[in-house]
C-alpha positions, 0 to 999 in steps of 0.5 A: 082941777074941777069939783065933782059934785053936782050943781058945783061948778068950782074949778081950780087954775089961774081964773080962781086967784081971789079964792081960797081953794082946794080940791082933795081927793075921794078916801078910796082905800076907806070903804067906810069913810068913802060909802059917808062921802057919796052919801053925803053927796047922794051919789050911792052907787056913783065910783069915783076915779082917782083922777076926781076930787071934791072942794073944799066948799064942800068941808066944814072948816074943823074939816081942815088943818092948817099948817104952813099956810098949807090946808090939808084935809083932817083924815076923818073929814067928811063933807056936809055942805051941798046945794042941791036943787028942792026938785033934785032926784038922783038917777041911775045909769040905765033908768 
């Protein structure tokens, strides 16, 4: 798995054993929440698939539940932590 956020290079797998990194699918069946995710990512018109994820680095600690040592994303969680270059401009396909 890998994170689809712009400028994020986080990947899952055996190379990331030293970090507590988790990946979460987009809320494809919750239109309002999905719009908030995409707006915060600066990818308003992009349509993610069920095979694309955001990593835990983009969520505040209060967005996560931990039970039995397993981290899960709260149903109301919205990603808010993104670091884009200052000169970053959103480019739309076909322009």
